[in-house]
C-alpha positions in Angstrom: -18.9 7.3 -13.1 -20.7 4.9 -15.4 -24.2 3.9 -14.5 -23.2 0.2 -14.5 -20.2 0.6 -12.1 -20.8 0.4 -8.4 -17.4 1.8 -7.5 -14.9 4.2 -9.0 -11.9 2.0 -8.2 -11.3 -1.6 -7.4 -8.0 -2.4 -5.6 -6.6 -5.9 -5.4 -4.2 -6.2 -2.5 -4.1 -4.1 0.7 -0.4 -4.0 1.5 1.4 -0.7 1.9 0.7 0.4 -1.7 -2.9 -0.8 -1.9 -3.8 0.8 1.4 -2.2 4.1 0.5 -4.0 4.1 -2.8 -7.3 3.3 -1.2 -6.9 6.1 1.4 -5.9 8.6 -1.3 -8.8 7.7 -3.5 -11.3 7.7 -0.6 -10.2 11.0 0.7 -10.6 12.4 -2.8 -14.2 11.4 -2.7 -14.0 8.3 -4.8 -15.8 5.1 -3.9 -13.4 2.2 -3.5 -13.8 -1.6 -3.2 -10.7 -3.4 -2.0 -9.8 -7.1 -1.8 -7.1 -8.7 0.3 -6.6 -12.4 0.4 -4.7 -12.5 3.8 -6.9 -12.0 6.8 -4.0 -10.6 8.9 -1.1 -8.4 8.1 1.9 -10.5 7.1 4.1 -10.8 10.2 7.5 -10.6 8.6 9.2 -7.5 7.1 10.0 -7.4 3.4 10.9 -3.7 3.3 12.7 -1.7 6.0 13.2 1.9 4.8 11.1 4.9 3.8 12.5 8.0 2.4 11.4 11.6 2.9 9.3 11.7 -0.3 7.2 8.8 0.9 6.5 10.5 4.2 5.7 13.7 2.3 3.1 11.7 0.3 1.1 11.3 3.5 1.0 15.1 4.2 -2.0 16.0 2.0 -4.1 13.4 3.8 -3.0 14.4 7.3 -1.2 11.2 8.1 2.5 12.2 7.9 3.0 12.9 11.6 1.5 9.5 12.5 3.6 7.6 10.0 6.7 9.6 11.1 6.0 8.5 14.7 6.3 4.8 13.6 9.7 5.3 12.1 13.2 4.7 13.6 15.3 7.7 12.7 18.9 7.6 11.9 21.0 9.4 14.6 23.9 11.8 13.9 26.8 9.7 12.9 24.7 6.7 11.8 25.0 5.5 8.2 23.5 2.9 6.1 25.2 1.0 3.3 27.1 -2.0 2.2 30.3 -3.7 3.5 32.4 -6.5 2.2 33.1 -9.8 4.1 35.8 -8.0 6.1 33.3 -5.3 7.1 35.1 -2.7 5.1 32.8 0.1 3.9 32.0 -0.1 0.2 29.2 2.5 -0.3 26.2 4.0 1.3 24.9 7.2 2.9 25.7 9.1 6.0 22.8 10.3 8.2 21.3 13.7 7.3 18.9 15.3 9.8 16.4 16.7 7.2 15.9 16.8 3.5 14.8 19.8 1.5 11.1 18.9 2.1 11.5 18.9 5.9 11.5 15.1 6.6 14.5 12.9 7.4 15.6 11.3 4.2 16.2 7.8 5.5 13.9 6.1 8.1 13.7 2.5 9.1 10.4 0.9 10.0 8.9 -2.4 11.1 6.8 -3.3 8.1 4.1 -5.3 9.9 3.5 -2.3 12.3 3.3 0.2 9.5 1.0 -2.1 7.4 -1.2 -2.6 10.4 -1.6 1.1 10.8 -2.3 1.6 7.1 -4.8 -1.2 7.0 -6.6 0.1 10.0 -6.7 3.6 8.5 -8.0 2.1 5.2 -10.8 0.2 6.9 -11.8 3.4 8.7 -12.5 5.2 5.4 -16.3 5.6 4.8 -15.7 5.4 1.0 -13.9 2.1 1.2 -15.7 -1.2 1.1 -13.2 -4.0 1.9 -13.3 -7.7 1.6 -10.5 -8.9 3.9 -9.8 -12.7 3.4 -11.1 -12.7 -0.1 -9.4 -14.3 -3.0 -10.0 -12.6 -6.4 -10.8 -15.4 -8.9 -11.1 -13.2 -11.9 -12.0 -9.9 -13.6 -13.4 -8.8 -16.9 -13.1 -5.6 -18.9 -16.6 -4.9 -20.0 -15.7 -1.8 -21.9 -17.4 0.8 -19.7 -16.3 -0.8 -16.5 -14.5 -3.8 -14.9 -16.2 -6.6 -13.0 -14.2 -8.3 -10.3 -15.2 -11.7 -8.9 -13.8 -13.0 -5.6 -14.4 -15.8 -3.1 -15.4 -14.3 0.2 -17.0 -15.9 3.3 -17.6 -19.2 1.4 -19.5 -17.4 -1.3 -18.7 -15.8 -4.7 -19.1 -12.0 -4.9 -18.9 -9.8 -8.0 -18.5 -6.0 -7.8 -17.9 -3.5 -10.6 -15.7 -0.4 -10.9 -14.5 2.1 -13.4 -10.8 1.2 -12.9 -8.8 -1.7 -11.5 -5.6 -1.3 -9.6 -3.3 -4.3 -9.1 -1.5 -4.0 -5.7 -1.1 -7.7 -5.0 2.6 -7.8 -4.7 5.7 -8.8 -6.6 4.2 -12.1 -7.7 1.0 -10.4 -8.7 -1.6 -12.9 -10.0 -3.4 -9.9 -11.5 -0.5 -8.9 -13.7 0.2 -12.5 -14.6 -3.3 -12.9 -15.8 -2.7 -9.9 -18.1 0.7 -11.3 -19.3 2.6 -8.5 -17.7 
């Protein structure tokens, strides 16, 4: 880590992806600073399904069983797919009990519940410094590190990290600022 960077990684956004990244980095021994503009987990779902590979990603950090317990499994005979206006089956998948990696390949979930669990787990990590309710106002690539400025608790804060990870969603302000 550079002498000028306070953290190894800065993460903007603590939804599912940002939380998982923060947990993985922290458990690998990296120092993480994370920013999330929303003080509470968003109450409405935007995603509803996790596949077996996502659950498997939680295995190395000992969280797979807890995540699996939050999921609604498909039952034998269930299927998920698409129908037309007459409710005629067009395409989809029938339920399979387990995939080759040992987890059920299709699992439904309540996104606010899962995100709440992931956010709580992120905030428990000793290597994660979080600023919940902070709005990132800018960042600069200083060559050897990145500085990130945010509005937090009625004041401006600036932290530095070796790397910046944009996890602030589909309409990412971070990516827009980079013309991506």
